[in-house]
N, C-alpha and C positions, 0 to 999 in steps of 0.2 A: 504494500500500500504506500509505503514511503517513496519507493522508486517511481511508482505511477504518479503520485502527487508531485514529485520533483519534475517529472517530464511535463506534466500539465502546467506547472508553474513556469517552467522554462519556455514552453510554447506560448504562454500568454505574454511573457516578457519580451520574447523575440519575434512573435508574430508568425511562427512556423513550427510545425511538429517535427522534432528530431530526437527520438528517444535514445537514451544512453544504452549502449550495449552492455550485456552482463559481464563480458570480459573486461571492458573498460572500468566498470565499477569495481570488480574484483581486484584488478591491477592497482587501482587507486587505494583501496582499503588495505590490501596485503599482497604485494607483488611476489613476495617470497613463497607464499603458499601456492600461488598460481604456478610458479615455476616448478615447485616441488611436485604438484599434481601432474604437471606435464611429464616430468621425469619418471614418476611412478607408473603412469599409464603407458608410456612408450617402452620402458624397460621391462616391467613385470607383467603387463597385460598383453598389449600388442600395439606396435607403432601405428597400425591402420586405424585403431580406435581414436587416436588423438586427432589426426589431421581431418578426416571428413566428419567424424561424429562430434567430438568435443569442440572443435573449432566452430562448427556450424551452430552448436548450442551457445557458445560464447558470443556469437554475433547477434543473437536474439535480444530484444529489449529486456532490460534488467528485471522488469516486473512480471514478465511472462512465465519464466521458469518457477519462481517461488509461488506465483499465483496458481499455476496449473497443479503444482504439488499440493498446495493448500486445498484446492477443490477435490483432488483425489483423496486426500486424507479425511476431509470432511465427509465425503460420500462413504468411505469405508467405516468411519466411526458411527455414522448415522445408521447404517445397516445393522451394526452390532447392537446399537441401542434399541432398535426396533425388535430385534430377535430376543433380546433380554426381557424387554417389557412384555412381549407377546408370550414368552414362556412362563413368566410369573403370574400372569393373569389367567391363563388357561389351565 
């Protein structure tokens, strides 16, 4: 929500929509962990995973990835809640 709010604020101030990429935000916050993640993925998983997969993900707007993850987690937790309440009532 903060990243989306920042993009909206910047769009209003500059008069155009240019969302910040996830990779840029991560690099600004902690470039060392971004470099470490790249090294781990390329050395221990597979080099192919970094270049097409992770790089594409890092080019997405910074609010898309955590937003999508939040929606998935919300849906998973909501199903569990329904199952629990359905089992206790019946």
